[in-house]
C-alpha positions as CSV (number, residue, x, y, z in Angstrom):
1,M,-36.2,2.4,-6.7
2,S,-34.8,-0.9,-8.2
3,E,-32.8,1.1,-10.3
4,I,-30.8,3.1,-7.7
5,A,-30.2,-0.4,-5.5
6,I,-29.4,-2.8,-8.5
7,P,-26.7,-1.0,-9.4
8,L,-25.6,0.3,-6.1
9,A,-25.2,-3.4,-4.3
10,Y,-23.7,-4.3,-7.2
11,Q,-21.0,-1.9,-6.8
12,L,-21.1,-2.6,-3.3
13,T,-20.5,-6.2,-4.1
14,V,-18.3,-5.7,-6.8
15,G,-15.9,-2.9,-4.5
16,G,-15.9,-5.2,-1.5
17,L,-15.0,-8.2,-2.1
18,G,-12.3,-6.9,-5.2
19,G,-11.0,-4.6,-1.7
20,Y,-10.9,-8.6,0.5
21,L,-8.8,-10.1,-2.8
22,L,-6.8,-7.3,-2.8
23,G,-6.7,-7.0,0.9
24,Y,-6.0,-10.9,1.7
25,A,-3.3,-10.5,-0.9
26,L,-1.3,-7.0,-0.1
27,K,-0.9,-8.6,3.0
28,K,1.0,-11.9,2.5
29,I,3.5,-9.6,0.0
30,T,4.1,-6.5,2.8
31,K,5.3,-9.7,5.4
32,L,7.7,-11.0,2.8
33,I,9.0,-7.6,1.4
34,A,9.4,-6.9,5.4
35,F,11.3,-9.6,6.4
36,L,13.3,-9.6,2.4
37,I,13.9,-5.3,3.8
38,G,14.9,-6.3,6.5
39,V,17.9,-9.0,5.7
40,I,19.2,-6.4,3.5
41,L,18.9,-3.8,6.2
42,L,21.0,-6.3,8.3
43,A,23.1,-7.1,5.5
44,I,24.3,-3.9,4.8
45,V,24.6,-2.8,8.3
46,Y,27.5,-5.6,9.2
47,L,29.0,-4.7,5.7
48,A,29.2,-1.0,7.2
49,Y,30.3,-1.8,10.3
50,S,33.2,-4.0,9.3
51,G,33.9,-1.5,6.7
52,M,33.7,-2.8,3.4
53,L,30.9,-0.4,3.1
54,N,31.4,3.0,3.1
55,I,27.3,4.4,2.8
56,N,27.3,8.9,2.4
57,Y,24.1,9.3,5.5
58,E,24.3,12.9,3.5
59,G,23.0,11.4,0.3
60,F,20.8,9.1,1.4
61,V,18.6,11.2,3.5
62,N,17.8,13.4,0.6
63,E,17.1,10.8,-1.3
64,I,14.9,9.7,0.8
65,K,13.3,13.3,0.7
66,N,13.0,13.5,-2.8
67,A,11.1,10.4,-2.5
68,L,8.4,11.3,0.2
69,A,7.3,13.9,-2.3
70,Y,7.1,12.3,-5.2
71,V,4.4,10.0,-2.9
72,G,3.0,13.0,-1.8
73,E,2.2,14.8,-5.5
74,G,0.4,10.8,-6.4
75,L,-1.3,11.7,-3.2
76,K,-3.0,14.1,-5.6
77,A,-4.3,11.0,-8.6
78,L,-7.1,10.5,-5.9
79,T,-9.3,12.5,-6.3
80,P,-11.2,10.3,-9.5
81,F,-12.1,8.2,-6.9
82,I,-13.8,10.2,-4.6
83,S,-16.6,10.5,-7.3
84,N,-17.3,7.0,-6.3
85,L,-17.5,6.4,-3.3
86,P,-19.7,3.8,-2.7
87,F,-17.3,1.4,-4.1
88,V,-13.7,2.5,-3.6
89,G,-16.3,2.5,0.3
90,S,-16.7,-1.2,-0.5
91,F,-13.7,-2.3,-1.8
92,I,-11.0,0.3,1.2
93,L,-13.7,-2.0,4.2
94,G,-13.3,-5.0,2.5
95,L,-9.7,-4.6,2.1
96,F,-9.4,-3.6,6.1
97,I,-11.6,-6.8,7.1
98,A,-8.6,-9.1,4.8
99,W,-5.7,-7.7,6.3
100,K,-7.9,-8.1,9.7
101,I,-8.3,-11.7,9.0
102,A,-5.5,-12.9,6.7
């Protein structure tokens, strides 16, 4: 019994703590990135409104479509995490707990 319980407890502990730390860091970084993106978008809108900047909206939409297709392909890389379900589950739980607390 201990040959199963000890490794499982280790995976749950390390996964939970790692997820908590990553969640805390991601929340702080996400706030900073959101602020910077807001400032940049505000500057772009102002420059476009004042006539200093000309925006090719068709090209902009095409680039967003390409980026979303690329992200969709990257989601296939999550398959190996399914084989480590206890670790990944506790990692995600720790991440969400840190996200809510931070």
